[in-house]
PAZAPA-4460 file (N, C-alpha, C; in steps of 0.05 Angstrom, whole numbers, plus 32768, in hexadecimal, padded with zeros to 4 digits):
% residues 259
    n_x    n_y    n_z   ca_x   ca_y   ca_z    c_x    c_y    c_z   seq   type   mol
   7AB9   80F0   7ACB   7AD1   80FE   7AC6   7AEA   80EB   7AEA     1      M     A
   7B01   80DE   7AE2   7B08   80D6   7AFD   7B07   80EF   7B18     2      K     A
   7B06   80E7   7B2C   7B0E   80F1   7B3F   7B23   80F4   7B3F     3      A     A
   7B2D   8111   7B52   7B4E   8116   7B55   7B53   8106   7B6A     4      R     A
   7B70   80F8   7B6B   7B7C   80E4   7B7A   7B85   80F9   7B8C     5      S     A
   7B8C   80EC   7BB1   7B93   80F6   7BBB   7BBD   8107   7BB4     6      P     A
   7BC9   80FB   7BA8   7BD8   80FF   7BA5   7BDD   8107   7B8C     7      L     A
   7BC9   8116   7B84   7BCA   8124   7B6A   7BD8   8144   7B74     8      E     A
   7BD1   814C   7B87   7BD6   8162   7B8C   7BF5   8161   7B98     9      G     A
   7BFC   8154   7BA2   7C1A   8152   7BA5   7C2C   8146   7B8B    10      L     A
   7C20   8137   7B7A   7C32   813B   7B61   7C33   8157   7B57    11      Y     A
   7C1C   8161   7B54   7C1A   8180   7B4B   7C2A   818D   7B5E    12      E     A
   7C33   8192   7B6D   7C43   81A3   7B7C   7C61   819D   7B77    13      R     A
   7C6C   8181   7B72   7C7B   8170   7B6D   7C8E   817B   7B4D    14      V     A
   7C7E   817F   7B3E   7C7D   8181   7B28   7C82   81A9   7B20    15      L     A
   7C74   81B0   7B31   7C75   81C6   7B31   7C8F   81D9   7B39    16      A     A
   7C9C   81C9   7B54   7CB1   81CB   7B60   7CC9   81CA   7B42    17      R     A
   7CC4   81C1   7B32   7CD5   81B4   7B20   7CDB   81CA   7B04    18      Q     A
   7CC8   81DF   7B07   7CC7   81EE   7AF2   7CDC   820E   7AF5    19      I     A
   7CE4   820E   7AEE   7CF7   8231   7AF2   7CF1   823B   7AD5    20      R     A
   7CEB   8239   7ABE   7CEA   8246   7AA5   7CCD   8246   7AA1    21      H     A
   7CBB   825C   7A9F   7CA5   8259   7A9B   7C99   8268   7A83    22      V     A
   7C90   825B   7A6A   7C8A   826B   7A4B   7C7C   8282   7A52    23      P     A
   7C89   829C   7A48   7C75   82B1   7A37   7C60   82AB   7A33    24      L     A
   7C58   828F   7A1E   7C47   828E   7A0B   7C3E   827A   7A09    25      H     A
   7C2D   827A   7A10   7C1F   8264   7A15   7C05   8252   79F8    26      L     A
   7C16   823E   79ED   7BF6   8242   79D8   7BE2   8222   79DD    27      A     A
   7BC9   8222   79DB   7BC3   820D   79E6   7BAD   81FE   79CD    28      I     A
   7BB5   81E7   79C4   7B9A   81E5   79B3   7B84   81CC   79BC    29      I     A
   7B71   81D5   79BE   7B5B   81C2   79D4   7B4F   81B0   79C9    30      Q     A
   7B56   819F   79C8   7B4B   8186   79B0   7B42   8170   79C8    31      D     A
   7B2E   815B   79BE   7B24   8149   79C3   7B0A   8155   79D4    32      G     A
   7AF6   8169   79D2   7ADE   8162   79E7   7AC2   8150   79D7    33      N     A
   7ACF   814D   79BD   7AB3   813C   79AB   7ABC   8121   79BF    34      R     A
   7AD7   8121   79B9   7ADF   80FD   79C3   7AD6   80FA   79D9    35      R     A
   7AD8   810B   79F4   7AD5   8104   7A03   7AB5   8105   7A0F    36      F     A
   7AA7   8114   79FE   7A89   8112   79FF   7A85   80F6   79FD    37      A     A
   7A8C   80ED   79DE   7A86   80D6   79CE   7A92   80B9   79E5    38      K     A
   7AA0   80BE   79F2   7AAF   80A8   7A0A   7A9B   80A5   7A1D    39      S     A
   7A8A   80BA   7A1F   7A74   80BA   7A39   7A59   80B8   7A2B    40      L     A
   7A58   80B6   7A13   7A3D   80AD   7A06   7A2E   80C7   7A05    41      G     A
   7A3E   80DE   7A04   7A2F   80F6   7A08   7A2E   8105   79EE    42      L     A
   7A1C   811D   79E7   7A1A   812F   79D0   7A33   8139   79D1    43      D     A
   7A42   813B   79B7   7A58   814C   79B4   7A58   8165   79C5    44      P     A
   7A37   8175   79C1   7A3E   8190   79CC   7A43   8196   79F0    45      R     A
   7A3E   817C   7A01   7A47   8177   7A17   7A60   817D   7A1C    46      E     A
   7A6F   816D   7A08   7A8A   816B   7A05   7A94   8185   7A06    47      G     A
   7A88   8198   79F6   7A95   81B2   79F0   7A8E   81BF   7A0D    48      H     A
   7A7A   81C2   7A1C   7A71   81CF   7A2F   7A8D   81C5   7A49    49      R     A
   7A8A   81B4   7A4C   7AA5   81A2   7A5F   7AB7   81B0   7A5A    50      A     A
   7AC8   81B4   7A32   7ADE   81C1   7A3B   7AE0   81D8   7A3D    51      G     A
   7ACF   81E2   7A3B   7ACA   8201   7A45   7ACC   820B   7A63    52      A     A
   7AC7   81F7   7A6D   7AD1   81FD   7A8B   7AF0   81EE   7A94    53      E     A
   7AF5   81D9   7A86   7B16   81D6   7A85   7B20   81EF   7A82    54      T     A
   7B19   8200   7A67   7B23   821D   7A63   7B29   822A   7A76    55      T     A
   7B13   822E   7A88   7B1B   8244   7A9D   7B25   8239   7AB7    56      E     A
   7B25   821C   7ABC   7B38   8219   7AD6   7B58   8216   7ACB    57      R     A
   7B5A   8216   7AAC   7B76   8217   7AA3   7B7F   8237   7AA0    58      V     A
   7B74   8244   7A91   7B77   8262   7A9D   7B85   826B   7AB3    59      L     A
   7B7A   8262   7AC7   7B7C   826B   7AE0   7B9C   8259   7AEC    60      D     A
   7B99   8243   7AE6   7BB4   8230   7AE6   7BD0   8242   7AD4    61      W     A
   7BD2   824A   7AC1   7BED   8259   7AAD   7BEE   8270   7ABB    62      V     A
   7BD6   8281   7AC1   7BE5   829D   7ACA   7BE9   8297   7AE7    63      Q     A
   7BE2   8283   7AF2   7BEE   8284   7B0F   7C0E   8273   7B14    64      D     A
   7C15   826D   7AFA   7C2C   8262   7AEF   7C3D   827A   7AE8    65      M     A
   7C2C   8291   7ADD   7C3C   82AA   7AD4   7C41   82AB   7AB6    66      G     A
   7C2A   8298   7AA8   7C33   8299   7A91   7C27   82B5   7A80    67      V     A
   7C36   82C4   7A70   7C24   82DD   7A74   7C0B   82DD   7A55    68      K     A
   7C10   82D0   7A42   7C05   82D0   7A24   7BFA   82AF   7A22    69      Y     A
   7BE2   82B6   7A27   7BDC   8291   7A19   7BC4   8292   7A01    70      I     A
   7BC6   8285   79F1   7BB7   8287   79DD   7BA9   826B   79DD    71      T     A
   7B87   826B   79D2   7B7E   824F   79D3   7B7A   824F   79B1    72      L     A
   7B76   8232   79A6   7B6B   8234   7991   7B4D   8228   7995    73      Y     A
   7B3B   823C   799E   7B25   8237   799B   7B09   8229   798F    74      S     A
   7B19   8238   796B   7B05   8233   795C   7B09   8239   793D    75      F     A
   7B16   8225   7935   7B26   8226   7912   7B11   822C   78FE    76      S     A
   7B19   8232   78DD   7B06   8236   78D5   7B00   8220   78C5    77      T     A
   7B0F   8208   78C8   7B06   81E4   78C7   7AF1   81E7   78D4    78      E     A
   7AEB   81F0   78EC   7AD8   81E9   78F9   7AB7   81F4   78F6    79      N     A
   7AB6   8200   78DD   7A9A   8209   78D9   7A93   81F2   78C3    80      F     A
   7AA2   81DA   78C4   7A95   81C2   78B3   7A8B   81B5   78C5    81      R     A
   7A89   81B6   78DD   7A76   81AA   78F5   7A61   81A7   78EC    82      R     A
   7A56   8196   7900   7A2F   819A   7900   7A2D   81B0   7908    83      D     A
   7A11   81BE   78F5   7A09   81D6   78FD   7A0C   81DA   7919    84      S     A
   79F8   81CB   7928   79E9   81C5   7943   79FE   81C4   7951    85      A     A
   7A13   81B9   7955   7A3A   81BD   795F   7A48   81D7   7962    86      E     A
   7A47   81E4   7945   7A4E   81FE   7944   7A3C   820E   7955    87      V     A
   7A23   8210   7950   7A16   8221   7964   7A1A   8221   7981    88      E     A
   7A1B   8206   798B   7A1E   8204   79AA   7A3D   820E   79AA    89      T     A
   7A50   820E   799B   7A6A   8217   79A1   7A6B   8235   79A0    90      L     A
   7A58   8248   7990   7A4F   8260   798F   7A40   8265   79A9    91      F     A
   7A39   8261   79AF   7A25   826A   79C8   7A39   8267   79E5    92      S     A
   7A45   8251   79E5   7A5E   824B   79FF   7A6C   8260   79F5    93      L     A
   7A7A   826F   79D7   7A92   827F   79DB   7A77   829E   79E5    94      F     A
   7A60   82A1   79DF   7A52   82B9   79E5   7A45   82BF   79F8    95      K     A
   7A4D   82A3   7A0A   7A45   82A5   7A25   7A61   82B0   7A3D    96      D     A
   7A7B   829B   7A2E   7A93   82A4   7A41   7A9B   82C5   7A39    97      R     A
   7A94   82CE   7A23   7AA1   82E9   7A1D   7A91   82FD   7A2A    98      F     A
   7A75   82F6   7A2D   7A5D   830A   7A40   7A6D   8307   7A64    99      A     A
   7A75   82ED   7A64   7A7C   82ED   7A86   7A90   82FC   7A88   100      R     A
   7AAA   8309   7A76   7ABD   8315   7A75   7ABA   8331   7A7F   101      I     A
   7AA3   8338   7A75   7AA2   8353   7A85   7A96   8352   7AA1   102      L     A
   7A8F   8346   7AAF   7A90   8344   7AD3   7AA1   8335   7AD9   103      S     A
   7AAF   8324   7AC6   7AC2   8310   7ACF   7AE1   8317   7AEC   104      D     A
   7AD2   8318   7B05   7AEC   8326   7B1D   7B07   8320   7B0C   105      E     A
   7B09   8308   7B0D   7B29   8302   7B04   7B33   8314   7AF1   106      R     A
   7B27   8315   7ADB   7B33   8314   7ABB   7B33   833B   7ACD   107      V     A
   7B27   834C   7ADB   7B31   8366   7ADB   7B49   8369   7AF7   108      H     A
   7B43   8352   7B05   7B55   8355   7B22   7B74   834E   7B13   109      R     A
   7B80   833C   7AFC   7B8F   8333   7AF7   7B93   8340   7ADE   110      R     A
   7B86   835B   7ACD   7B87   836A   7AB5   7B93   8355   7AA1   111      R     A
   7B7F   834E   7A9D   7B7D   8333   7A83   7B70   8341   7A6F   112      I     A
   7B7F   8349   7A5E   7B83   834B   7A42   7B6F   8338   7A2D   113      R     A
   7B55   8339   7A22   7B4E   8324   7A12   7B4B   832A   79F0   114      I     A
   7B53   831D   79E6   7B61   8325   79CA   7B54   830D   79B5   115      R     A
   7B48   8313   799F   7B3A   82FD   798B   7B43   8304   7974   116      V     A
   7B4C   82EA   7962   7B5B   82EC   7949   7B50   82D8   793E   117      F     A
   7B50   82DF   7928   7B3C   82CA   7911   7B30   82D2   78F8   118      G     A
   7B23   82CF   78E9   7B16   82D7   78D6   7AF7   82E3   78E4   119      D     A
   7AFB   82FB   78F3   7ADB   8300   78F9   7AC6   830A   78E6   120      R     A
   7AD0   8308   78CD   7AB2   8304   78B9   7AA7   82EA   78BA   121      S     A
   7AAA   82DA   78C6   7AA4   82BE   78C1   7A8E   82B6   78E2   122      L     A
   7A96   82CE   78EF   7A83   82CB   790C   7A6A   82D7   7907   123      L     A
   7A58   82CC   7915   7A3E   82DD   7922   7A3A   82F3   7928   124      P     A
   7A2C   8304   7922   7A2D   8324   792A   7A27   8324   7947   125      P     A
   7A15   830E   795A   7A0E   8314   7971   7A31   830C   7984   126      D     A
   7A3C   82FB   7974   7A50   82F0   797D   7A67   8300   7983   127      L     A
   7A6E   830D   7961   7A7F   831A   7967   7A79   8338   7971   128      L     A
   7A68   8344   797C   7A56   8356   7988   7A67   8358   79A5   129      E     A
   7A66   8334   79B9   7A6E   8332   79D0   7A8A   8330   79CC   130      R     A
   7A9D   8326   79B9   7AB7   8328   79AB   7AC1   8346   79B6   131      V     A
   7AB0   8356   79AC   7AC1   8374   79A3   7AB8   8385   79C5   132      E     A
   7AA6   8374   79D2   7A9C   837E   79EB   7AB5   8374   79FC   133      A     A
   7ABD   8363   79FE   7ACD   8354   7A0C   7AE9   8362   7A08   134      A     A
   7AEE   8368   79E9   7B0B   8374   79E4   7B07   8390   79F2   135      E     A
   7AF5   839F   79EE   7AF7   83B9   79F9   7AF7   83B6   7A19   136      A     A
   7AF0   83AB   7A28   7AEF   83AA   7A42   7B09   83A3   7A53   137      A     A
   7B17   8397   7A40   7B31   8391   7A4B   7B49   83A0   7A37   138      T     A
   7B42   83AD   7A2C   7B5A   83BD   7A13   7B6F   83C3   7A23   139      R     A
   7B6E   83D2   7A3F   7B7A   83E2   7A4F   7B90   83CD   7A60   140      S     A
   7B8C   83B9   7A60   7B92   83A7   7A70   7BB2   8394   7A62   141      Y     A
   7BC7   8390   7A72   7BDF   838E   7A68   7BEB   8371   7A79   142      G     A
   7BE6   8368   7A8C   7BF1   835B   7A9A   7BEF   833A   7A89   143      D     A
   7BDA   8336   7A85   7BD2   8326   7A76   7BC6   831F   7A5E   144      Y     A
   7BCC   8305   7A52   7BBB   830B   7A32   7BAD   82EE   7A29   145      F     A
   7B95   82F0   7A28   7B91   82E2   7A21   7B81   82E1   7A05   146      L     A
   7B8F   82CA   79ED   7B8A   82C8   79CC   7B7B   82BC   79C7   147      N     A
   7B63   82B9   79C4   7B52   82AB   79B4   7B53   82B0   799D   148      I     A
   7B57   8294   798D   7B57   828C   796E   7B3E   8287   7964   149      A     A
   7B2A   8292   7958   7B0C   8288   7956   7B03   8291   7934   150      L     A
   7B02   8280   792A   7B02   827C   7909   7B1C   8285   78F9   151      A     A
   7B2B   8275   790D   7B49   8282   7902   7B50   8268   78F6   152      Y     A
   7B68   8266   78E3   7B80   8255   78CE   7B9D   825F   78D1   153      G     A
   7BA9   8253   78D3   7BC1   825E   78DA   7BC5   8268   78B5   154      G     A
   7BC5   8253   78A4   7BCC   825A   788A   7BB9   8272   7885   155      R     A
   7BA5   8276   7883   7B97   828C   787D   7B9E   82A3   788D   156      N     A
   7BA3   82A5   789C   7BB9   82BE   78B1   7BCA   82C3   78A0   157      E     A
   7BDC   82B1   789A   7BF6   82C2   7889   7BEB   82C6   786F   158      I     A
   7BD3   82C0   785D   7BCB   82C4   7848   7BBD   82E7   7841   159      A     A
   7BB8   82E7   785C   7BAD   8305   786A   7BBF   8316   786B   160      H     A
   7BD8   8310   7876   7BEA   831B   787C   7BF0   832D   7862   161      A     A
   7BFB   830B   784A   7C04   8318   7832   7BF6   8326   7822   162      A     A
   7BD3   8327   7823   7BC2   8334   7817   7BC6   8356   781F   163      R     A
   7BC7   8359   7839   7BC9   8373   7848   7BE8   837F   7842   164      S     A
   7BFF   8371   7842   7C18   837B   7836   7C14   837E   7814   165      I     A
   7C06   836E   780E   7C02   8374   77EB   7BF4   8398   77E3   166      L     A
   7BE2   839B   77F6   7BCF   83B5   77FC   7BE3   83C6   77F9   167      R     A
   7BF4   83C8   780B   7C06   83E0   7817   7C1F   83DF   7804   168      G     A
   7C29   83CF   77F2   7C3A   83D3   77DA   7C29   83E2   77C8   169      V     A
   7C13   83DB   77BF   7C04   83E8   77B6   7C00   8409   77B4   170      R     A
   7BFB   8409   77CD   7BEE   841C   77D6   7C08   842F   77E0   171      E     A
   7C28   8428   77D6   7C36   8437   77D9   7C42   8445   77F8   172      G     A
   7C2A   8426   780B   7C3C   8432   7828   7C4E   841F   782E   173      R     A
   7C4E   8403   7824   7C6A   83F0   7825   7C79   83EE   780B   174      I     A
   7C95   83F3   7810   7CA7   83E6   77FE   7CA7   83C9   77F6   175      S     A
   7CAD   83BF   77E3   7CB0   83A4   77DF   7CC7   8396   77F0   176      P     A
   7CE3   83AC   77EC   7CFA   83A3   77F9   7CFB   83A3   7812   177      D     A
   7CE2   83AD   7823   7CE3   83AB   7841   7CD3   839C   7848   178      G     A
   7CC5   838F   7838   7CBA   836E   7845   7CD0   835A   7850   179      I     A
   7CCA   835B   7867   7CD4   834C   7879   7CCC   833C   788E   180      D     A
   7CDC   8329   789F   7CC9   831A   78AF   7CB4   832B   78CB   181      P     A
   7CC9   833F   78CE   7CBB   8353   78E3   7C9C   835C   78D6   182      S     A
   7C9F   8365   78B9   7C8C   8372   78AF   7C6E   8364   78A5   183      L     A
   7C7A   8348   78A2   7C65   832E   78A7   7C4D   832E   78BD   184      V     A
   7C6B   8328   78CE   7C5B   832D   78F2   7C42   833F   78F5   185      E     A
   7C48   835D   78E7   7C40   8370   78F5   7C19   8370   78E2   186      Q     A
   7C1B   8359   78CE   7C05   8358   78C3   7BEF   833B   78C9   187      H     A
   7C01   8335   78DD   7BF3   8317   78EB   7BE7   831F   78FC   188      L     A
   7BD7   830E   7900   7BC5   8309   7917   7BB4   8327   791C   189      Y     A
   7BAD   8333   7910   7B9A   834A   7906   7BA2   8361   791A   190      E     A
   7BC6   8363   7913   7BDA   8380   791F   7BDE   8373   7942   191      G     A
   7BCC   8360   7945   7BD7   835F   7962   7BF6   8349   796E   192      K     A
   7C03   8363   7980   7C17   8353   7984   7C15   8333   798D   193      H     A
   7C27   8326   7987   7C23   8308   7991   7C42   8305   7996   194      L     A
   7C4C   82FE   79B1   7C6B   82F9   79A6   7C68   82D7   79A2   195      P     A
   7C7F   82D1   7996   7C86   82BC   798F   7C7A   829E   79A9   196      P     A
   7C6A   828C   799B   7C6A   827A   79AA   7C7E   8266   79BC   197      V     A
   7C7F   8263   79D4   7C8D   8255   79E0   7C88   822F   79E6   198      D     A
   7C73   822F   79EC   7C64   821C   79F1   7C51   8216   79E0   199      L     A
   7C4A   81FE   79D0   7C2A   81F4   79C9   7C28   81DE   79DC   200      I     A
   7C07   81DE   79E6   7BFE   81BF   79EF   7BEA   81B9   79E1   201      I     A
   7BE4   81A5   79D6   7BD0   8195   79C2   7BC6   817B   79D7   202      R     A
   7BAD   817D   79DA   7BA2   8163   79EC   7B91   814E   79E1   203      T     A
   7B8A   8142   79E1   7B79   8131   79D5   7B89   8112   79C3   204      G     A
   7BA2   8113   79CB   7BAE   8100   79BE   7BB5   8104   79A3   205      N     A
   7BB9   811C   799A   7BBC   811F   797A   7BDE   812A   797D   206      E     A
   7BE6   8128   7967   7C00   812F   7967   7C08   813C   794D   207      R     A
   7BF6   815A   794A   7C05   8163   7935   7BF1   8187   793C   208      R     A
   7BFF   819F   7936   7BFC   81B7   7938   7BE5   81C5   7923   209      T     A
   7BD9   81B7   7914   7BC2   81BD   790F   7BBA   81E0   7901   210      S     A
   7BCF   81E3   78EF   7BCE   81FC   78E9   7BC9   8218   78FB   211      N     A
   7BE1   820C   7913   7BDC   8229   7931   7BED   8233   792E   212      F     A
   7BE4   824D   792B   7C07   825D   792F   7C18   8253   791A   213      L     A
   7C1A   8259   7907   7C2D   8246   78F8   7C44   825C   78FA   214      P     A
   7C3E   8278   78F3   7C58   8286   78F8   7C66   8295   7910   215      W     A
   7C5C   8287   7927   7C67   8290   7943   7C66   8278   7952   216      L     A
   7C57   8264   7946   7C63   824B   7954   7C71   823D   7942   217      A     A
   7C6E   822F   7933   7C83   8223   7927   7C98   822C   7911   218      N     A
   7C94   8242   790D   7CAD   8254   7904   7CC0   825F   791A   219      G     A
   7CB2   825D   792E   7CC3   8262   7942   7CD4   8245   795B   220      K     A
   7CCD   822E   7949   7CD9   821A   7950   7CCE   8216   797D   221      E     A
   7CB0   8219   7976   7CA5   8213   799D   7CA8   81FC   799B   222      S     A
   7CA8   8200   79B5   7CA3   81DB   79C8   7C88   81D1   79BB   223      A     A
   7C8A   81BB   79BF   7C67   81AF   79BA   7C62   8199   79CB   224      V     A
   7C4A   819A   79DC   7C4F   817F   79F3   7C2B   817E   79F0   225      Y     A
   7C2A   8159   79DE   7C15   814F   79D9   7C0E   8140   79EF   226      F     A
   7BFA   813E   79F3   7BF7   8134   7A0D   7BD9   8118   7A07   227      C     A
   7BD1   8103   7A16   7BB7   80F6   7A0F   7BA0   80FB   7A12   228      A     A
   7B96   810A   7A33   7B86   8116   7A37   7B79   8123   7A28   229      P     A
   7B59   8124   7A26   7B45   8133   7A0C   7B43   8150   7A27   230      N     A
   7B3E   815F   7A18   7B3C   817D   7A1E   7B2A   817E   7A37   231      W     A
   7B11   816D   7A3E   7B00   8174   7A54   7B0F   8163   7A70   232      P     A
   7B1C   8154   7A69   7B32   8142   7A78   7B50   814D   7A83   233      L     A
   7B5C   8167   7A7E   7B74   8178   7A78   7B75   8176   7A9B   234      F     A
   7B8E   8170   7AA6   7B88   8174   7AC1   7BA9   818E   7ACB   235      R     A
   7BAB   8197   7AD4   7BBE   81AD   7AE4   7BD8   8191   7AE1   236      K     A
   7BCF   8179   7AE8   7BF7   8168   7AE2   7BFD   8169   7AC7   237      I     A
   7BE7   816B   7AAF   7BED   816C   7A98   7BFE   818B   7A92   238      D     A
   7BED   819D   7A9C   7BF6   81B1   7A94   7C17   81B3   7A9F   239      L     A
   7C25   81A9   7ABC   7C36   81B4   7ABF   7C49   819C   7AB8   240      L     A
   7C3E   8187   7AAA   7C52   8177   7A97   7C57   8189   7A86   241      R     A
   7C48   8190   7A78   7C50   81A3   7A63   7C69   81B5   7A63   242      A     A
   7C60   81C6   7A73   7C79   81D8   7A87   7C8A   81DA   7A85   243      L     A
   7C90   81C1   7A9C   7CA5   81AD   7A9A   7CB1   81A4   7A84   244      R     A
   7CAC   81A3   7A70   7CAC   819B   7A58   7CBF   81B3   7A48   245      L     A
   7CAF   81C3   7A4C   7CC2   81DE   7A44   7CD5   81EC   7A4E   246      Y     A
   7CCF   81E7   7A66   7CE6   81EE   7A82   7D06   81DD   7A78   247      D     A
   7CFE   81BB   7A76   7D13   81AD   7A68   7D24   81BB   7A53   248      Q     A
   7D17   81C6   7A40   7D1F   81CB   7A2D   7D2A   81E9   7A2A   249      R     A
   7D27   81F7   7A44   7D31   820A   7A43   7D52   820B   7A52   250      M     A
   7D4F   81F2   7A64   7D6A   81F4   7A72   7D78   81ED   7A5D   251      R     A
   7D6C   81D6   7A52   7D81   81CA   7A3F   7D96   81DE   7A2B   252      G     A
   7D7D   81FA   7A24   7D91   8212   7A18   7DA1   821F   7A27   253      R     A
   7DAD   821F   7A3C   7DBD   822E   7A57   7DD0   821D   7A4A   254      V     A
   7DEA   8233   7A42   7DFC   8226   7A38   7E0F   821D   7A58   255      A     A
   7E20   820B   7A59   7E2D   81F8   7A6B   7E3D   8216   7A7F   256      P     A
   7E47   821C   7A8F   7E5D   8226   7A98   7E77   8222   7A89   257      A     A
   7E8C   8236   7A80   7EA3   8225   7A7A   7EB4   8229   7A90   258      R     A
   7ECA   8210   7A89   7ED4   8209   7AAE   7EF0   821E   7AA5   259      E     A
***
């Protein structure tokens, strides 16, 4: 990785002073771990390990900026098609991170609630056990929310919600005339309340949102910031540039004063 420039800290402060509007809900597609490893001639698993370290840093940055909800696209349903050794490495990293939560001073001091959504039936039992332990340990917290999309696919989520609503109709708990966007949202994301996504960041020089939170992001017209660095190389400057984009959009929505 590149050494930090002496001017980088100054530029960070300049960017931070430009930001007045901070998103309530930030979602990140952490892309480029494998490309990062390939560029250095490393095994893809080393890229995922480097990416996990970046995630730790970014979580501190966004909470320092006042972002209350952050959602990470950590593992999609399509990722199961990858090499089995790579998938196993990812699951091992997830197990390690979820285990750390139990004793992580930052989580408890900042009262961060951990929530995981996705198809849990696809997760191995030992990982699911760590997930449930982390969720239980932080269930009473509510200052910040860290949502982790694991074995997640946006279209699958909407299909799951449709099946749940149909069961309610068959059982007489839901009237067909009562099906509206609010009801659909209640059945999305395993019943967890997620506010609309204000800003999506995607790293790795990809310009697509890849089936991520289609109801809350695309349906709510969230701002999207695409950037070139692969996830392990994502810097605080990149985050601040994304927040500046959101800030500029919010300023543009403020109606000018009438003369």
